Each structure stands twice: as structure tokens, then as C-alpha cells.
C-alpha positions as CSV (number, residue, x, y, z in Angstrom):
1,X,0.0,0.1,0.0
2,X,1.5,3.3,-1.0
3,X,2.1,5.7,1.6
4,X,-0.1,8.8,1.8
5,X,1.3,12.1,0.8
6,X,2.7,14.3,3.6
7,X,0.2,17.1,3.1
8,X,-2.8,14.5,3.5
9,X,-1.0,13.1,6.6
10,X,-0.8,16.6,8.0
11,X,-4.4,17.5,7.1
12,X,-5.5,14.1,8.9
13,X,-3.5,14.9,12.1
14,X,-5.0,18.3,12.1
15,X,-8.5,16.8,11.8
16,X,-7.9,14.2,14.2
17,X,-6.6,16.8,16.8
18,X,-9.7,19.1,16.1
19,X,-12.1,16.2,16.6
20,X,-10.0,14.9,20.0
21,X,-10.4,18.9,21.1
22,X,-14.1,19.0,20.4
23,X,-14.4,15.6,22.1
24,X,-12.5,16.8,25.3
25,X,-14.6,20.0,25.3
26,X,-17.9,18.1,25.1
27,X,-16.8,15.7,28.0
28,X,-15.8,18.6,30.0
29,X,-19.3,20.2,29.4
30,X,-20.7,17.1,30.3
31,X,-18.8,16.6,33.5
32,X,-19.6,20.3,34.6
33,X,-23.3,19.9,34.1
34,X,-23.2,16.6,35.9
35,X,-21.1,18.2,38.7
36,X,-23.8,21.1,39.0
37,X,-26.7,18.5,38.9
38,X,-24.8,16.6,41.6
39,X,-24.6,19.6,43.7
40,X,-28.4,20.5,43.4
41,X,-29.4,17.0,44.2
42,X,-27.0,16.9,47.2
43,X,-28.5,20.2,48.7
44,X,-32.1,20.5,47.6
45,X,-33.1,23.1,49.8
46,X,-29.7,25.2,49.6
47,X,-30.0,27.3,46.3
48,X,-26.9,29.4,47.6
49,X,-24.5,26.6,47.7
50,X,-25.8,25.4,44.2
51,X,-25.4,28.9,42.7
52,X,-21.9,29.4,44.2
53,X,-20.9,25.8,42.6
54,X,-22.2,27.0,39.3
55,X,-20.0,30.0,39.4
56,X,-17.1,28.1,40.3
57,X,-17.7,25.5,37.4
58,X,-18.4,28.1,34.9
59,X,-15.1,29.7,35.5
60,X,-13.2,26.6,35.4
61,X,-14.9,25.4,32.3
62,X,-14.7,28.6,30.2
63,X,-11.1,29.5,31.5
64,X,-12.7,32.6,33.1
65,X,-10.9,34.8,35.7
66,X,-14.0,35.4,37.3
67,X,-17.7,34.8,37.3
68,X,-20.6,36.4,39.1
69,X,-24.4,35.4,39.5
70,X,-26.4,38.4,40.5
71,X,-30.2,37.8,41.3
72,X,-33.0,40.4,41.1
73,X,-36.4,40.3,42.4
74,X,-39.3,42.8,42.3
75,X,-37.1,45.6,40.6
76,X,-34.4,45.4,43.1
77,X,-31.1,43.6,43.4
78,X,-31.1,40.4,45.2
79,X,-28.3,37.7,46.4
80,X,-24.9,37.9,44.5
81,X,-22.6,34.9,44.2
82,X,-19.1,35.7,43.0
83,X,-15.8,33.8,42.1
84,X,-12.6,35.2,41.3
85,X,-11.1,38.5,41.8
86,X,-12.4,40.4,38.8
87,X,-16.1,40.3,39.8
88,X,-15.1,41.5,43.3
89,X,-13.0,44.5,42.3
90,X,-15.9,45.5,39.9
91,X,-18.5,45.1,42.6
92,X,-16.4,47.0,45.2
93,X,-15.9,49.9,42.6
94,X,-19.5,50.0,41.5
95,X,-21.8,48.8,44.4
96,X,-25.3,47.6,43.4
97,X,-26.9,50.7,45.2
98,X,-25.2,52.7,42.6
99,X,-26.8,50.8,39.5
100,X,-30.3,50.0,38.8
101,X,-32.1,47.3,36.8
102,X,-32.6,48.1,33.3
103,X,-30.0,50.8,33.5
104,X,-26.6,51.5,31.5
105,X,-24.8,48.8,33.3
106,X,-24.1,45.3,32.1
107,X,-26.2,43.4,34.7
108,X,-29.1,45.8,34.7
109,X,-29.1,45.7,30.8
110,X,-29.1,42.0,30.7
111,X,-32.1,41.7,33.0
112,X,-34.0,44.8,31.7
113,X,-33.5,43.6,28.0
114,X,-33.9,40.0,28.7
115,X,-31.1,39.1,26.4
116,X,-27.5,37.8,26.4
117,X,-24.7,40.6,25.9
118,X,-21.5,39.7,24.7
119,X,-18.6,42.1,24.6
120,X,-15.9,40.3,22.6
121,X,-13.0,43.0,23.5
122,X,-13.4,45.6,26.0
123,X,-10.7,47.7,24.4
124,X,-13.0,48.1,21.3
125,X,-16.5,47.7,22.6
126,X,-19.6,48.1,20.4
127,X,-20.5,51.9,20.5
128,X,-23.9,51.1,21.7
129,X,-22.3,49.3,24.8
130,X,-19.4,51.5,25.4
131,X,-20.9,53.7,27.8
132,X,-22.0,51.0,30.1
133,X,-21.2,51.8,33.8
134,X,-18.6,49.2,35.1
135,X,-16.7,48.5,31.7
136,X,-13.8,50.8,32.7
137,X,-13.7,49.0,36.1
138,X,-13.7,45.6,34.5
139,X,-11.0,46.5,32.0
140,X,-8.9,47.9,35.0
141,X,-9.3,44.6,36.9
142,X,-7.8,42.8,33.9
143,X,-10.9,41.6,31.8
144,X,-10.7,41.7,28.2
145,X,-13.7,39.7,27.2
146,X,-16.9,39.6,29.0
147,X,-20.6,38.1,28.6
148,X,-23.8,38.5,30.5
149,X,-26.4,35.9,30.2
150,X,-30.0,36.3,31.7
151,X,-31.4,33.9,34.3
152,X,-35.1,33.3,33.1
153,X,-38.0,31.9,34.9
154,X,-41.3,31.7,32.9
155,X,-39.7,33.8,30.2
156,X,-38.8,36.7,32.6
157,X,-35.3,37.5,33.6
158,X,-34.6,37.0,37.3
159,X,-30.7,37.4,37.3
160,X,-27.7,37.5,35.3
161,X,-24.6,35.2,34.7
162,X,-21.6,37.2,34.1
163,X,-18.3,35.6,32.7
164,X,-15.0,37.5,32.8
165,X,-12.1,36.5,30.6
166,X,-8.7,38.1,31.3
167,X,-7.3,37.5,27.9
168,X,-8.8,38.3,24.5
169,X,-10.9,35.4,23.4
170,X,-14.3,36.1,22.1
171,X,-16.8,33.5,23.3
172,X,-18.0,31.1,20.4
173,X,-21.6,30.2,19.6
174,X,-21.3,27.1,21.3
175,X,-20.0,28.7,24.3
176,X,-22.5,31.1,24.5
177,X,-25.2,28.5,24.1
178,X,-23.5,26.7,27.0
179,X,-23.6,29.8,29.3
180,X,-27.4,30.0,28.6
181,X,-27.5,26.3,29.5
182,X,-25.7,27.1,32.9
183,X,-28.0,30.0,33.4
184,X,-30.8,27.7,33.0
185,X,-29.4,25.3,35.8
186,X,-29.2,28.2,38.0
187,X,-32.9,28.7,37.7
188,X,-33.3,25.1,38.2
189,X,-31.4,25.1,41.4
190,X,-33.4,28.2,42.7
191,X,-36.7,26.5,41.8
192,X,-35.7,23.2,43.2
193,X,-34.8,24.8,46.5
194,X,-38.2,26.7,46.8
195,X,-40.1,23.7,45.9
196,X,-38.2,21.5,48.5
197,X,-38.5,24.1,51.2
198,X,-42.3,24.5,50.5
199,X,-42.8,20.8,50.7
200,X,-40.9,20.8,53.9
201,X,-43.0,23.6,55.4
202,X,-46.0,22.0,54.3
203,X,-45.2,18.8,56.2
204,X,-44.1,20.9,59.2
205,X,-47.8,22.5,59.0
206,X,-49.4,19.1,58.9
207,X,-47.4,17.9,61.9
208,X,-48.6,21.1,63.9
209,X,-52.1,20.5,62.9
210,X,-51.8,16.8,64.1
211,X,-50.2,17.9,67.5
212,X,-53.2,20.1,67.9
213,X,-55.7,17.4,67.2
214,X,-53.8,15.0,69.7
215,X,-54.2,17.4,72.4
216,X,-57.9,18.3,71.7
217,X,-58.6,14.6,71.6
218,X,-56.7,13.9,74.8
219,X,-58.2,16.9,76.7
220,X,-61.8,17.3,75.8
221,X,-62.9,19.2,78.9
222,X,-59.7,21.5,79.2
223,X,-58.6,24.1,76.8
224,X,-55.4,24.9,78.5
225,X,-53.5,22.2,76.8
226,X,-54.7,23.4,73.5
227,X,-53.5,27.1,74.1
228,X,-50.2,25.6,75.0
229,X,-50.0,23.4,72.0
230,X,-51.0,26.5,69.7
231,X,-48.1,28.7,71.3
232,X,-45.7,25.7,70.8
233,X,-46.7,25.1,67.2
234,X,-46.8,28.9,66.4
235,X,-43.4,29.4,67.8
236,X,-41.9,26.5,65.7
237,X,-43.6,27.5,62.4
238,X,-42.6,31.1,62.7
239,X,-39.0,30.3,63.6
240,X,-39.4,32.4,66.7
241,X,-37.4,32.6,70.0
242,X,-40.6,32.5,72.1
243,X,-44.3,32.9,71.8
244,X,-47.0,33.7,74.4
245,X,-50.8,33.9,74.3
246,X,-52.6,36.3,76.3
247,X,-56.3,36.9,76.9
248,X,-58.1,40.0,77.9
249,X,-60.9,39.7,80.4
250,X,-62.6,42.4,81.9
251,X,-59.9,44.7,81.1
252,X,-57.1,42.6,82.7
253,X,-54.5,40.7,80.6
254,X,-53.9,37.3,81.5
255,X,-50.9,35.3,80.4
256,X,-52.5,31.8,79.4
257,X,-49.6,30.0,77.5
258,X,-45.9,30.7,76.5
259,X,-43.2,28.7,75.4
260,X,-40.4,28.3,77.8
261,X,-37.0,29.7,77.5
262,X,-34.9,29.6,80.8
263,X,-36.4,29.0,84.3
264,X,-35.4,32.7,85.4
265,X,-37.1,34.2,82.4
266,X,-40.0,32.1,82.6
267,X,-40.8,33.1,86.2
268,X,-40.1,37.1,85.2
269,X,-42.8,36.6,82.6
270,X,-45.4,34.9,84.8
271,X,-44.6,37.3,87.4
272,X,-45.4,40.2,85.1
273,X,-49.1,39.6,84.6
274,X,-52.0,39.8,85.2
275,X,-51.9,43.6,84.2
276,X,-54.6,46.1,83.4
277,X,-54.9,46.9,79.6
278,X,-53.9,50.6,80.3
279,X,-50.4,49.4,81.7
280,X,-49.6,47.7,78.3
281,X,-48.9,50.5,75.6
282,X,-48.6,48.2,72.7
283,X,-52.3,47.1,73.1
284,X,-53.3,50.5,71.5
285,X,-51.5,49.2,68.2
286,X,-53.5,45.9,68.0
287,X,-56.8,46.5,69.7
288,X,-58.4,47.5,66.5
289,X,-57.6,44.2,64.8
290,X,-54.1,45.3,63.2
291,X,-51.0,43.2,63.6
292,X,-48.3,45.3,65.0
293,X,-44.5,44.7,65.2
294,X,-41.7,46.4,67.2
295,X,-38.3,46.0,65.5
296,X,-36.2,46.9,68.6
297,X,-37.4,46.5,72.1
298,X,-34.7,48.9,73.3
299,X,-36.5,51.7,71.7
300,X,-39.9,50.6,72.8
301,X,-42.0,51.4,76.0
302,X,-40.7,50.5,79.5
303,X,-42.7,47.5,79.8
304,X,-41.5,46.1,76.5
305,X,-38.2,46.9,77.0
306,X,-38.2,45.1,80.5
307,X,-40.0,42.1,79.4
308,X,-37.6,41.9,76.4
309,X,-34.4,41.9,78.6
310,X,-35.9,39.6,81.0
311,X,-36.8,37.0,78.3
312,X,-33.7,37.8,75.9
313,X,-35.5,38.9,73.2
314,X,-35.1,42.1,71.0
315,X,-38.1,42.2,68.6
316,X,-41.7,41.2,68.8
317,X,-44.9,40.9,66.8
318,X,-48.3,41.6,68.4
319,X,-51.3,39.4,66.8
320,X,-54.6,40.7,67.9
321,X,-57.3,37.8,68.9
322,X,-60.5,39.2,67.5
323,X,-64.0,37.5,68.3
324,X,-66.8,39.0,66.1
325,X,-64.6,42.2,65.7
326,X,-64.0,42.6,69.5
327,X,-60.5,42.4,70.8
328,X,-60.3,39.6,73.3
329,X,-56.4,38.9,73.6
330,X,-53.3,38.7,71.7
331,X,-50.3,36.5,70.7
332,X,-46.8,37.7,70.8
333,X,-44.0,36.0,68.6
334,X,-40.3,37.1,69.7
335,X,-36.8,36.7,68.2
336,X,-33.3,37.6,69.5
337,X,-32.3,39.7,66.7
338,X,-33.8,43.2,65.8
339,X,-36.2,43.6,62.7
340,X,-39.8,42.7,61.7
341,X,-41.6,39.8,60.6
342,X,-42.5,39.9,56.9
343,X,-45.8,38.9,55.3
344,X,-47.7,37.7,58.4
345,X,-51.2,38.0,59.5
346,X,-52.7,36.3,62.6
347,X,-56.6,36.5,62.6
348,X,-58.6,35.1,65.7
349,X,-61.8,34.3,64.5
350,X,-65.0,32.7,66.3
351,X,-68.6,32.5,66.6
352,X,-70.2,35.0,68.9
353,X,-69.8,34.0,72.5
354,X,-73.1,35.3,73.4
355,X,-74.9,33.1,70.9
356,X,-76.8,30.3,72.7
357,X,-75.4,27.1,72.7
358,X,-75.6,23.9,74.6
359,X,-71.8,23.7,74.7
360,X,-69.6,26.0,76.8
361,X,-68.5,29.3,75.3
362,X,-67.0,28.7,71.8
363,X,-63.7,30.4,70.6
364,X,-61.9,30.1,67.4
365,X,-58.2,30.4,66.3
366,X,-56.9,31.0,63.0
367,X,-53.3,31.5,62.2
368,X,-52.4,32.8,58.8
369,X,-49.0,33.6,57.2
370,X,-49.0,35.4,53.9
371,X,-52.9,35.6,53.6
372,X,-55.6,37.6,55.1
373,X,-59.2,36.0,55.6
374,X,-62.6,37.0,56.6
375,X,-64.7,34.5,58.0
376,X,-68.3,34.5,56.7
377,X,-71.4,32.6,58.7
378,X,-70.6,29.9,61.0
379,X,-70.0,26.5,59.6
380,X,-72.9,24.1,60.0
381,X,-73.2,21.8,63.1
382,X,-72.4,19.0,61.0
383,X,-68.8,20.1,60.5
384,X,-68.5,20.8,63.9
385,X,-69.6,17.4,65.3
386,X,-66.1,15.5,65.4
387,X,-62.6,16.0,66.5
388,X,-61.4,15.4,63.2
389,X,-60.2,18.0,60.4
390,X,-62.8,19.1,57.7
391,X,-62.1,21.4,54.9
392,X,-64.5,24.1,55.2
393,X,-66.4,25.1,52.0
394,X,-65.3,28.3,50.3
395,X,-68.6,29.8,50.7
396,X,-67.7,30.1,54.5
397,X,-64.6,32.5,53.9
398,X,-63.2,34.8,51.5
399,X,-59.4,35.6,51.1
400,X,-57.1,37.8,49.3
401,X,-53.2,37.3,49.1
402,X,-51.0,39.6,50.9
403,X,-48.0,38.1,49.4
404,X,-46.2,37.8,46.1
405,X,-45.3,34.4,46.5
406,X,-47.8,32.9,44.2
407,X,-48.8,30.4,46.8
408,X,-51.5,27.8,45.4
409,X,-52.7,26.8,49.1
410,X,-55.7,29.3,49.0
411,X,-59.0,28.0,50.8
412,X,-57.0,25.7,52.7
413,X,-58.9,26.2,56.2
414,X,-59.2,23.3,58.4
415,X,-61.9,23.0,61.0
416,X,-61.7,21.3,64.3
417,X,-64.1,20.5,66.9
418,X,-63.5,20.3,70.6
419,X,-66.1,19.7,73.2
420,X,-64.9,22.7,75.0
421,X,-63.8,24.8,72.2
422,X,-64.7,25.0,68.4
423,X,-61.2,25.9,67.1
424,X,-60.5,26.8,63.5
425,X,-56.8,26.4,62.7
426,X,-55.1,27.1,59.3
427,X,-51.4,26.7,59.0
428,X,-49.5,29.2,57.1
429,X,-49.3,29.0,53.2
430,X,-45.6,30.0,53.5
431,X,-43.0,30.2,56.1
432,X,-42.3,33.7,57.5
433,X,-39.1,35.4,56.7
434,X,-37.6,37.7,59.4
435,X,-36.6,40.9,57.6
436,X,-33.8,42.6,59.5
């Protein structure tokens, strides 16, 4: 067999090298995607860790000096995840509060226009992009080629993936498509964490409901254990430091249940009550049915400050207990840090205690997070005849969302019957978030 000409051999070797390089690149992309997916699977409820891993993997795969993932929500910047010095230096030079979404800056332009923006050479940018804030700082940090890719959820940009190369090497079409794929995986990580946490929270609500039912069944003639179970479950669901339930009887405030902290602080709380309602200034904030929050007990009235110091908390949420629009008590949820509890409404609903009944005076309790409800006519007795949960038909209540979470748990009011207390309990549609 005659030998191939040298030029043919050279061409074959060159083609073979090209194919091997493409194969290695494809394998690297597969390994990178698998690594990201493994991270998402290993920490299903932690989107932050997955996003940080995506930033590091993206930098390694593209030979980039730096990568950043910047999220946005409601027209404001959210969390940011950065890998490498370039992204850090640019952010220090141009802080997020100095730029806006949709403005003349690379992250804002990518999100605002919902498209990928590639600048192959920062020394010779497109005139339409030359005035973007941050480009001079990126170039000063050593960046030569840069690309911003939108993170899309339901077609809407919710963040941006920015890749910085410190050498002149424009991204190929395949690389740009791969960056969009990584941006899509970042959204998957975010959504996966959200769904995982929502499922976990739903299970926690079901557990809390079951706890209340068990207490009701075990104490058919005594409501005190039920109040204690409600305080405990409310504290667990809200992630609070301590929770207490108070009743107002003849203008006197009585402590009826609380979650313990330390023996000394528990005794201090019990010793502080009963009190006349005029001695509790925060009552003026909630007696009309509105939830009130004190972000810092040290800046509040003397009683709140004294109780906060004795119990060891700094912020508190006061939730009124309303019976036929009459103020009959309140619940306090506290935490150690300063700040307020976001998107939370507790409402206490019940049939009129003066209505004739063969049972003892009835009371209802409804706990709401991220939703407001107004209870309509009293449910029929057939729904109040056993100590098991019943879904109340929608005609007995109406609701309107007060949160933007898009929760699908509307009309999920669970009704419980208790020989000594008719109790309506609805666990939150979404876990509360402490806003500091």
C-alpha cells in the first residue's frame, strides 16, 4: 500500500486533533453539567450553595478569571454569588446601590432587555455598549472579554450570569449557548430549593395540625393544653425565639400560655401578669385588629423593654385575637435579633360567645401567614360534630393574598371541633421571613 502524501497526513492529523479537542470539550461540558446537577441534588433546599458551585464550575470550564451570578426580584437587586477577583473588584468599585435594573450597566441591561450581551473586546466595545457603567472598572481589573446571560423563569429575567475572561478570546456560539444552559441550571437550582422548602414547610404545618388534634382528643374538657400546643406550634412554624398567648378579660390581661426559655425568664414573665390593659402600651397598636411589630425592644416602651430584657429577645410581633370584631387577646412572637416579621397576619375568628349554645362558650383560632381571611357565616353543626379535620367550603370564607409568592394553598382552612372549644386552625401558606 503506497504511503499517503505528507500534506494529506498533516491534514488528517490536524483534523484528528480538532476532533479530539471537540471531544474533550464535550466531555468537559458533560462533567461540568453533571457536577452542577449533583450539587443541586445533594443540597436540594440550599440554592445558595448550588449557585456558588455553578459560578466556580463556569469559571473553570470557560477558562474565565471570574464569574458572578446576580439575582434580582421585584425591581431590586437580590443575592449575589461571585468567584474570582475581577467580579469582586468591579462590585467594590460599582456597588449595587449605584446601579439600577434596566440601566446602563451590564447586569441591569441584561435583565432589563432579557437578552445575552457579549462584548468580545473591552478595548474596542460596540459603540452602543461603550457607555455601560462598570466596563472601565472591569478592564482595569484585567478583563478583556465579557458576557452577561439572563437567568429566566417563565420567560422573565430574574438574574444574570456574567463571565469575565482576562485574555482576548471572544466566546464562540457554542460557548454562548452553554452559558445560557448554565444560567438555566441556576434557575433550576433556585426553583428546586423553593419547591423543596415549600414541601418541607407543608409537612411541618401538617405535623403542627396533628399535634393540635392529639391535644384536643386527649383533653376534651380542658382548653389549657390546647392553648399551650398552639403557642408551641406557632413558635416552631414562625421560627421564633418565644411565643406567648394572652387573654383580655374585663380589661385585665392574663398570660394563658407561653413557650419556655429559661427558668429565670419564665418566672419573670409569669410574675409580670396579670396587668390592666392600660399598663400595656402596645395594646393600642393591635386592639383594632391590626398586627403590630416592634423592631427593637430597646427603643420601645418601658414594659416591652423590661420584658424583652428579662426574656432575652429584641423584637416582637403582636397579633390580635378578635372575636366578632371585639378584641379579646393577643399573641406575641419574639426573636433575639432586631427586625420585623414579613408578610404575616394572624387572625382570631370565632362565632359570637353570646350566641346560645348547649356547649360551653366557643372560641376560634386561625393562624395566617402570607394571607388575610374574613370568616363568613358559622359552619354548619355537621362540620363541628367530631374531633377530626374538615375542609371548610369556600362559601364560609373569602381571602385575598397579601404576598407575592404565588402560593397555591388558597381556601385551605381546616376546621376542628372540641367539646370545650370550637377551633378553626389554618397553618401558613408560606413560612415567614424575618426582615432585618
